[in-house]
ChimeraX commands (.cxc) that place a marker at each C-alpha (Angstrom):
marker #1 position -244.56,-284.45,68.54 radius 0.5
marker #1 position -247.59,-286.96,68.50 radius 0.5
marker #1 position -249.94,-285.81,65.50 radius 0.5
marker #1 position -252.05,-282.69,66.51 radius 0.5
marker #1 position -255.94,-284.16,65.33 radius 0.5
marker #1 position -257.52,-281.03,63.52 radius 0.5
marker #1 position -261.31,-280.41,62.47 radius 0.5
marker #1 position -263.03,-277.98,59.30 radius 0.5
marker #1 position -266.30,-276.64,60.04 radius 0.5
marker #1 position -268.81,-274.47,58.79 radius 0.5
marker #1 position -270.57,-274.70,61.85 radius 0.5
marker #1 position -269.28,-272.65,63.97 radius 0.5
marker #1 position -269.88,-269.29,64.65 radius 0.5
marker #1 position -266.66,-267.64,63.86 radius 0.5
marker #1 position -266.78,-269.09,60.28 radius 0.5
marker #1 position -267.19,-266.19,58.07 radius 0.5
marker #1 position -269.14,-266.57,54.85 radius 0.5
marker #1 position -269.40,-270.65,54.60 radius 0.5
marker #1 position -265.09,-270.39,54.74 radius 0.5
marker #1 position -264.86,-272.86,57.82 radius 0.5
marker #1 position -262.35,-272.96,60.65 radius 0.5
marker #1 position -259.67,-275.41,61.80 radius 0.5
marker #1 position -260.43,-277.35,65.73 radius 0.5
marker #1 position -257.76,-278.18,67.30 radius 0.5
marker #1 position -258.00,-281.32,68.66 radius 0.5
marker #1 position -259.30,-282.07,71.83 radius 0.5
marker #1 position -260.01,-278.10,73.11 radius 0.5
marker #1 position -261.03,-277.17,70.25 radius 0.5
marker #1 position -258.99,-274.16,69.80 radius 0.5
marker #1 position -259.38,-272.89,66.42 radius 0.5
marker #1 position -256.55,-272.83,64.24 radius 0.5
marker #1 position -255.91,-270.20,62.27 radius 0.5
marker #1 position -252.65,-268.74,59.29 radius 0.5
marker #1 position -250.31,-267.22,61.74 radius 0.5
marker #1 position -250.52,-269.31,64.94 radius 0.5
marker #1 position -249.73,-271.87,61.50 radius 0.5
marker #1 position -247.47,-270.12,60.20 radius 0.5
marker #1 position -245.72,-269.74,63.48 radius 0.5
marker #1 position -246.15,-273.72,64.01 radius 0.5
marker #1 position -244.63,-274.39,60.17 radius 0.5
marker #1 position -241.36,-272.47,61.34 radius 0.5
marker #1 position -241.18,-273.44,64.48 radius 0.5
marker #1 position -240.73,-277.65,63.96 radius 0.5
marker #1 position -242.54,-278.13,60.83 radius 0.5
marker #1 position -245.77,-278.40,61.02 radius 0.5
marker #1 position -248.23,-279.45,58.13 radius 0.5
marker #1 position -251.75,-280.89,57.72 radius 0.5
marker #1 position -252.37,-283.49,55.77 radius 0.5
marker #1 position -255.93,-283.68,54.30 radius 0.5
marker #1 position -258.43,-286.15,52.47 radius 0.5
marker #1 position -258.68,-284.57,49.04 radius 0.5
marker #1 position -258.70,-281.73,46.80 radius 0.5
marker #1 position -261.85,-279.99,48.52 radius 0.5
marker #1 position -260.60,-279.89,51.38 radius 0.5
marker #1 position -256.84,-278.89,50.86 radius 0.5
marker #1 position -258.76,-276.42,49.62 radius 0.5
marker #1 position -260.65,-275.50,51.93 radius 0.5
marker #1 position -258.17,-275.36,54.61 radius 0.5
marker #1 position -256.49,-273.12,52.47 radius 0.5
marker #1 position -258.68,-270.53,52.41 radius 0.5
marker #1 position -259.95,-270.99,55.95 radius 0.5
marker #1 position -255.98,-270.75,56.88 radius 0.5
marker #1 position -254.69,-267.80,53.93 radius 0.5
marker #1 position -252.20,-269.40,52.92 radius 0.5
marker #1 position -251.14,-267.27,50.09 radius 0.5
marker #1 position -250.61,-264.77,52.91 radius 0.5
marker #1 position -248.91,-267.19,55.98 radius 0.5
marker #1 position -246.41,-268.46,52.41 radius 0.5
marker #1 position -247.26,-271.86,54.23 radius 0.5
marker #1 position -249.85,-273.15,51.34 radius 0.5
marker #1 position -246.80,-275.61,50.48 radius 0.5
marker #1 position -247.05,-277.14,54.10 radius 0.5
marker #1 position -251.02,-278.36,53.91 radius 0.5
marker #1 position -250.46,-281.30,51.51 radius 0.5
marker #1 position -253.15,-284.27,50.18 radius 0.5
marker #1 position -252.38,-287.66,52.28 radius 0.5
marker #1 position -251.29,-290.62,49.73 radius 0.5
marker #1 position -253.28,-293.47,50.83 radius 0.5
marker #1 position -253.08,-295.32,47.90 radius 0.5
marker link #1:1,2 radius 0.2
marker link #1:2,3 radius 0.2
marker link #1:3,4 radius 0.2
marker link #1:4,5 radius 0.2
marker link #1:5,6 radius 0.2
marker link #1:6,7 radius 0.2
marker link #1:7,8 radius 0.2
marker link #1:8,9 radius 0.2
marker link #1:9,10 radius 0.2
marker link #1:10,11 radius 0.2
marker link #1:11,12 radius 0.2
marker link #1:12,13 radius 0.2
marker link #1:13,14 radius 0.2
marker link #1:14,15 radius 0.2
marker link #1:15,16 radius 0.2
marker link #1:16,17 radius 0.2
marker link #1:17,18 radius 0.2
marker link #1:18,19 radius 0.2
marker link #1:19,20 radius 0.2
marker link #1:20,21 radius 0.2
marker link #1:21,22 radius 0.2
marker link #1:22,23 radius 0.2
marker link #1:23,24 radius 0.2
marker link #1:24,25 radius 0.2
marker link #1:25,26 radius 0.2
marker link #1:26,27 radius 0.2
marker link #1:27,28 radius 0.2
marker link #1:28,29 radius 0.2
marker link #1:29,30 radius 0.2
marker link #1:30,31 radius 0.2
marker link #1:31,32 radius 0.2
marker link #1:32,33 radius 0.2
marker link #1:33,34 radius 0.2
marker link #1:34,35 radius 0.2
marker link #1:35,36 radius 0.2
marker link #1:36,37 radius 0.2
marker link #1:37,38 radius 0.2
marker link #1:38,39 radius 0.2
marker link #1:39,40 radius 0.2
marker link #1:40,41 radius 0.2
marker link #1:41,42 radius 0.2
marker link #1:42,43 radius 0.2
marker link #1:43,44 radius 0.2
marker link #1:44,45 radius 0.2
marker link #1:45,46 radius 0.2
marker link #1:46,47 radius 0.2
marker link #1:47,48 radius 0.2
marker link #1:48,49 radius 0.2
marker link #1:49,50 radius 0.2
marker link #1:50,51 radius 0.2
marker link #1:51,52 radius 0.2
marker link #1:52,53 radius 0.2
marker link #1:53,54 radius 0.2
marker link #1:54,55 radius 0.2
marker link #1:55,56 radius 0.2
marker link #1:56,57 radius 0.2
marker link #1:57,58 radius 0.2
marker link #1:58,59 radius 0.2
marker link #1:59,60 radius 0.2
marker link #1:60,61 radius 0.2
marker link #1:61,62 radius 0.2
marker link #1:62,63 radius 0.2
marker link #1:63,64 radius 0.2
marker link #1:64,65 radius 0.2
marker link #1:65,66 radius 0.2
marker link #1:66,67 radius 0.2
marker link #1:67,68 radius 0.2
marker link #1:68,69 radius 0.2
marker link #1:69,70 radius 0.2
marker link #1:70,71 radius 0.2
marker link #1:71,72 radius 0.2
marker link #1:72,73 radius 0.2
marker link #1:73,74 radius 0.2
marker link #1:74,75 radius 0.2
marker link #1:75,76 radius 0.2
marker link #1:76,77 radius 0.2
marker link #1:77,78 radius 0.2
marker link #1:78,79 radius 0.2
view
């Protein structure tokens, strides 16, 4: 499978209390914790972010503590 671009934003009607949502690729569908957990278990999906701050926001948006997927959100080591 090829990588899919995921965009995090707080400017969405379903962003609760400024936590933000993750939007999938060109479709703009919301990626929630349950969907992400299914992808992790099905084919080892992960999300790379560019900073610890973005990683924290992704964790909050997906509620990774509840889904048990916190190790699947990684900061890319580009240097």
